[in-house]
VONUDREN-551570 format. One record per residue (C-alpha): residue in one letter; x, y, z. Coordinates in steps of 0.5 Angstrom, whole numbers, plus 2048, in hexadecimal, padded with zeros to 3 digits. Layout:
% residues N
AXYZ...
This chain:
% residues 102
X7FE819814X7FD81580EX80381080CX807812806X80380F800X7FD80E803X7F6812804X7F580F80AX7F7812811X7FA80E817X7F580E81CX7F9809821X7FF80C824X806809825X80480882DX7FE80582CX801800827X8067FE82CX8017FE831X7FD7F982DX8037F582BX8027F6824X8077F3820X80C7F881BX8097F5815X8027F6817X8037FE819X800801813X7FA805812X7F5800814X7F87FE81BX7F380281EX7EE7FD81CX7F37F781DX7F47F9825X7EC7F8827X7EC7F1822X7F27EE826X7EF7F082CX7E87ED82AX7EC7E7827X7EF7E682EX7E97E6832X7E57E182EX7EB7DC82DX7EC7DD826X7E67DA824X7E57DC81CX7DD7DD81DX7DE7E3822X7E17EA821X7DE7EA819X7DD7F1819X7E47F381CX7E77EE817X7E37F1811X7E47F8812X7EC7F7813X7EC7F280DX7E87F8809X7ED7FD80BX7F37F9809X7F07F7802X7EF7FF801X7F6800803X7F97FB7FEX7F47FD7F8X7F78047F9X7FE8027F9X7FC7FE7F3X7F98047EFX7FF8087F1X8048037EEX7FF8037E8X80080B7E7X80880A7E8X8088057E3X8048097DEX80880F7DFX80F80B7DEX80B8087D7X80A80F7D5X8118117D6X81480B7D3X80F80C7CCX8128137CCX8198117CCX81880C7C7X8158127C2X81B8167C3X8208117C2X81E80F7BBX82280B7B6X8268107B1X82580F7AAX82C8117A8X83180D7ADX8368117B0X83D80E7AEX84380E7B2X8478127ADX8428177AB
């Protein structure tokens, strides 16, 4: 099942995320990569040079999600700009003004 607005599917289930104690803000389409990353971090005592492959794959997934959202927002802004331009064209200033008593 893909989340609304993204092309990536949720791989990790809610039960898996609860069991792994993944915080709510991190329960996105990349949570399936965060679970093994956190297990590796705990096993290696959070040493920064350990778990590099897991961290890289998780950060790449998050980056792709952000880029996808940015592209969607850019498309929305372009559509709004087109609508705004068409509204402006329809509301041109009349050559003969309407008077109150005419």
